[in-house]
Structures are given as structure tokens and as C-alpha cells.
C-alpha positions as CSV (number, residue, x, y, z in Angstrom):
1,X,-7.5,-29.1,-34.9
2,X,-7.7,-26.9,-31.7
3,X,-6.5,-23.5,-32.0
4,X,-4.4,-21.8,-29.3
5,X,-5.9,-19.1,-27.1
6,X,-5.3,-15.6,-28.2
7,X,-2.9,-13.9,-26.1
8,X,-5.1,-11.2,-24.8
9,X,-7.4,-13.9,-23.4
10,X,-4.5,-15.7,-21.7
11,X,-3.0,-12.6,-20.5
12,X,-3.9,-11.9,-16.6
13,X,-6.1,-8.8,-16.2
14,X,-3.7,-6.5,-14.7
15,X,-0.8,-7.6,-16.9
16,X,1.6,-4.6,-17.5
17,X,0.7,-2.6,-14.3
18,X,3.5,-2.2,-11.9
19,X,2.9,-1.7,-8.1
20,X,5.8,-0.8,-5.5
21,X,4.9,-2.3,-2.3
22,X,6.2,-0.3,1.1
23,X,3.7,-2.3,3.3
24,X,4.3,-4.5,6.3
25,X,2.2,-6.9,8.6
26,X,-0.8,-8.2,6.9
27,X,-3.4,-5.9,5.1
28,X,-0.9,-4.4,2.7
29,X,0.8,-7.5,1.8
30,X,-2.4,-9.1,1.2
31,X,-3.7,-6.2,-0.9
32,X,-0.7,-6.3,-3.1
33,X,-0.8,-10.2,-3.1
34,X,-4.2,-10.0,-4.7
35,X,-2.9,-7.4,-7.2
36,X,0.1,-9.9,-8.0
37,X,-2.3,-12.7,-8.4
38,X,-4.1,-10.8,-11.0
39,X,-1.0,-10.2,-12.9
40,X,0.5,-7.0,-11.4
41,X,4.3,-6.7,-11.4
42,X,4.5,-6.0,-7.6
43,X,7.9,-4.9,-6.4
44,X,8.0,-5.6,-2.5
45,X,10.4,-2.9,-0.9
46,X,11.7,-3.8,2.7
47,X,14.2,-2.3,5.0
48,X,17.4,-3.6,5.4
49,X,16.8,-4.5,9.0
50,X,13.7,-6.1,10.1
51,X,12.3,-6.3,6.9
52,X,8.6,-7.4,7.0
53,X,7.5,-8.4,10.6
54,X,5.6,-11.1,9.6
55,X,6.5,-15.0,10.6
56,X,8.6,-16.7,8.0
57,X,5.7,-18.9,6.8
58,X,3.2,-16.1,6.5
59,X,5.7,-14.0,4.6
60,X,6.0,-16.9,2.1
61,X,2.2,-17.0,1.8
62,X,1.6,-13.3,1.4
63,X,4.8,-12.3,-0.9
64,X,4.3,-15.0,-3.6
65,X,4.4,-13.7,-7.1
66,X,6.4,-10.5,-5.9
67,X,9.8,-9.4,-6.6
68,X,11.7,-8.2,-3.5
69,X,14.1,-5.3,-3.0
70,X,15.7,-3.9,0.3
71,X,16.4,-0.2,0.9
72,X,17.2,1.8,3.9
73,X,15.1,4.7,3.7
74,X,16.9,6.6,6.5
75,X,19.9,6.7,4.1
76,X,20.2,9.3,1.2
77,X,21.4,6.4,-0.9
78,X,18.0,4.3,-0.2
79,X,15.9,7.3,-0.8
80,X,17.5,8.0,-4.2
81,X,16.7,4.2,-5.5
82,X,13.3,4.7,-4.2
83,X,12.9,8.1,-6.2
84,X,13.9,6.2,-9.4
85,X,11.6,3.6,-9.0
86,X,8.1,5.4,-9.3
87,X,9.1,6.9,-12.9
88,X,8.1,3.5,-14.1
89,X,5.5,2.3,-11.7
90,X,1.6,2.8,-11.8
91,X,0.7,2.5,-7.9
92,X,2.7,2.8,-4.9
93,X,1.1,1.2,-1.6
94,X,2.6,2.0,1.7
95,X,1.6,1.3,5.4
96,X,3.6,3.7,7.4
97,X,1.8,6.0,10.1
98,X,0.7,9.4,8.7
99,X,3.8,11.6,8.1
100,X,6.4,9.0,8.3
101,X,6.6,8.9,4.4
102,X,7.2,12.6,4.2
103,X,9.7,12.6,7.0
104,X,11.7,10.0,4.9
105,X,11.3,12.0,1.7
106,X,9.1,9.5,-0.1
107,X,5.7,11.2,0.4
108,X,3.2,11.7,-2.4
109,X,4.1,15.3,-2.9
110,X,7.6,14.2,-3.7
111,X,6.9,11.0,-5.5
112,X,4.1,12.5,-7.7
113,X,6.6,15.1,-9.0
114,X,8.6,12.4,-10.4
115,X,5.5,10.7,-11.7
116,X,2.4,12.7,-11.9
117,X,0.3,9.6,-12.8
118,X,1.4,7.8,-9.7
119,X,-1.5,6.4,-7.6
120,X,-0.4,6.6,-4.0
121,X,-2.4,4.6,-1.6
122,X,-1.7,4.8,2.0
123,X,-3.0,2.1,4.4
124,X,-3.5,3.4,8.1
125,X,-5.8,1.9,10.9
126,X,-7.7,5.4,11.2
127,X,-6.9,7.3,8.1
128,X,-4.7,10.4,7.8
129,X,-6.5,12.9,9.5
130,X,-8.4,13.2,12.9
131,X,-8.0,12.4,16.6
132,X,-6.9,8.9,16.1
133,X,-4.5,9.2,13.1
134,X,-1.3,8.4,14.9
135,X,-2.8,5.3,16.6
136,X,-1.7,1.9,15.6
137,X,-4.8,0.2,13.9
138,X,-5.3,-3.5,13.2
139,X,-8.1,-5.8,12.4
140,X,-9.0,-6.4,16.0
141,X,-9.0,-2.4,16.8
142,X,-10.8,-1.3,13.5
143,X,-13.4,-4.0,13.1
144,X,-15.9,-2.4,15.4
145,X,-15.7,1.1,14.0
146,X,-17.7,0.7,10.7
147,X,-21.1,0.2,12.3
148,X,-20.2,2.8,15.0
149,X,-19.1,5.4,12.4
150,X,-21.8,4.7,9.8
151,X,-24.6,4.9,12.5
152,X,-23.4,7.8,14.4
153,X,-23.1,11.4,12.9
154,X,-21.4,12.6,16.1
155,X,-18.6,10.0,15.9
156,X,-18.3,10.7,12.0
157,X,-18.0,14.6,12.6
158,X,-15.5,14.0,15.5
159,X,-13.5,11.9,13.0
160,X,-13.9,14.4,10.3
161,X,-15.3,12.0,8.2
162,X,-18.4,13.4,6.3
163,X,-19.3,9.9,5.2
164,X,-17.6,6.8,6.3
165,X,-14.6,5.4,4.3
166,X,-12.8,2.1,4.9
167,X,-10.2,2.4,7.3
168,X,-7.9,0.4,5.2
169,X,-7.0,2.4,2.2
170,X,-6.9,6.1,1.5
171,X,-5.9,6.8,-2.0
172,X,-4.5,10.3,-2.7
173,X,-4.9,11.4,-6.2
């Protein structure tokens, strides 16, 4: 008689991990989609206006396996709700331009005080520091950079990168 698989074997590998997803467009939602597909409890947080800028068909594709919540982070009530969420979360992924989460009151310094074990991942085109930090960055603009940065010490020095790091995820911990 066949035996049922053990619960440990049938559970997804990231079961029990909670991720707060404050990303838009494609890189962040695809990142958190992979985490959701591996069993992570992903809570997609969108603003009450535009939400995610992706087309509806794409939204359905990249937001599967995620729960959703709409918050206005420009209002104190929305910020208060977001402050409550990291207490039970393991990871927060955001894709705002550098400095925006701090201005909204939901930056790493604030949220890590609420949950010191929170892993805070900021997805930007060109990182948090350097001359291009405020520039929008998408695949077409960042794709040529890896070869240039890794081959040119002068460019790496200009960007204040001692060694090349992926332009897509700078985790602060």
C-alpha cells in the first residue's frame, strides 16, 4: 500500500516566509513572483491610485500567488498600516527611487526598529549611491552596464562601487 508523502517533503521550500512587496513595473514583481512560487506568503502592497503600472494581462501573470492590499502611503493612516505589517514579515522588497521610502516614513531605519530581523531589499536601476542614483533604470538602460563596470576600474570608482554589484537588488541588513 503506498504511503502519503511526509509533510516536510510536500511543503514548498519557502513556506512560512512572509514578504511585503512594494514594487512596481517588472523587476520587483517578477522577483516576488519567484518567491511566491516557492511558497512564500507575498503581500503585494499597491497605492490606491495607479496601483501597479503594468498592463492588466501582465499584472495577472506576475501577481499570481500573491495577496493584495492597497494603501495610500502619503496619508498617515496608510503609513500606520504599513508600520504594523513588518512586525510579522521576514522581507520587504521595494522599488522606489532612492530616498522616497524615507520621505514616506517607511524606510529601512524606521521599519527595522519595528522588526530588527527584517531584510529590506531596495531594487533600483543604479543603486542607492553614486551619480546616477536618481536616474530611472530599466532593463534597456542597465543591460550594457555590467560589462562596462566590471572591465573599467575608472567607471567603478566613479560609481563608488569597489566591485561590481547587480544593479537590481541592494539588500540593506
